[in-house]
C-alpha positions as MATLAB code, in Angstrom:
seq = 'XXXXXXXXXXXXXXXXXXXXXXXXXXXXXXXXXXXXXXXXXXXXXXXXXXXXXXXXXXXXXXXXX';
ca = [
       1.528  -61.025  -40.591;
      -1.912  -62.425  -41.343;
      -4.556  -61.396  -43.833;
      -8.241  -62.112  -44.665;
      -7.178  -65.582  -46.144;
      -6.180  -66.659  -42.560;
      -9.849  -66.213  -41.171;
     -10.861  -69.408  -39.502;
      -7.337  -70.544  -38.851;
      -5.297  -70.761  -35.596;
      -3.080  -67.741  -35.059;
      -0.799  -66.370  -32.352;
      -0.468  -62.799  -31.203;
       2.611  -60.869  -30.042;
       1.852  -61.883  -26.387;
       1.945  -65.657  -27.160;
      -1.893  -66.155  -27.017;
      -3.307  -68.438  -29.519;
      -6.847  -68.548  -30.938;
      -8.943  -68.564  -34.068;
      -8.845  -65.548  -36.355;
     -12.511  -64.393  -36.697;
     -12.180  -61.231  -38.793;
     -10.006  -58.379  -39.864;
     -11.623  -54.869  -39.826;
      -9.692  -52.225  -41.780;
     -11.833  -49.312  -40.466;
     -12.311  -50.083  -36.770;
     -12.375  -47.408  -34.261;
     -12.221  -48.064  -30.457;
     -15.623  -47.127  -28.901;
     -13.826  -46.592  -25.592;
     -11.878  -43.699  -27.007;
     -13.498  -40.330  -26.366;
     -15.515  -38.847  -29.285;
     -13.308  -36.626  -31.333;
     -10.234  -38.664  -30.473;
     -11.172  -41.805  -32.273;
      -9.019  -42.906  -35.221;
      -9.571  -45.716  -37.616;
      -7.224  -48.568  -37.449;
      -6.827  -52.100  -38.777;
      -7.692  -54.730  -36.220;
      -7.680  -58.508  -36.075;
     -10.416  -60.178  -33.934;
      -9.253  -63.398  -32.335;
     -11.288  -65.841  -30.184;
      -9.928  -68.566  -27.835;
     -10.127  -72.055  -29.412;
     -12.183  -73.515  -26.538;
     -14.383  -70.551  -25.791;
     -13.924  -67.372  -23.834;
     -13.568  -63.663  -24.492;
     -12.600  -62.537  -27.942;
      -9.734  -59.991  -28.145;
      -8.303  -57.775  -30.824;
      -4.756  -57.187  -32.013;
      -2.761  -55.399  -34.545;
      -2.736  -57.747  -37.548;
       0.945  -56.945  -38.265;
       1.893  -58.608  -34.942;
      -0.198  -61.750  -35.472;
       1.097  -64.964  -37.212;
      -0.389  -68.235  -38.291;
       0.168  -70.799  -35.543;
];
């Protein structure tokens, strides 16, 4: 599991994707969930090392690579 000390470092998610940890948001709610159904959750934001689309993951499933 990663924490805020790992921001800026290379990490790997549960699907084997690697990237750079950009941030951990402890109170993120998914804007694609319908209003009234949103729940706050802890999310790690990861971006590909050589550019591309950032993704998010549960930080308990992310490790330092």
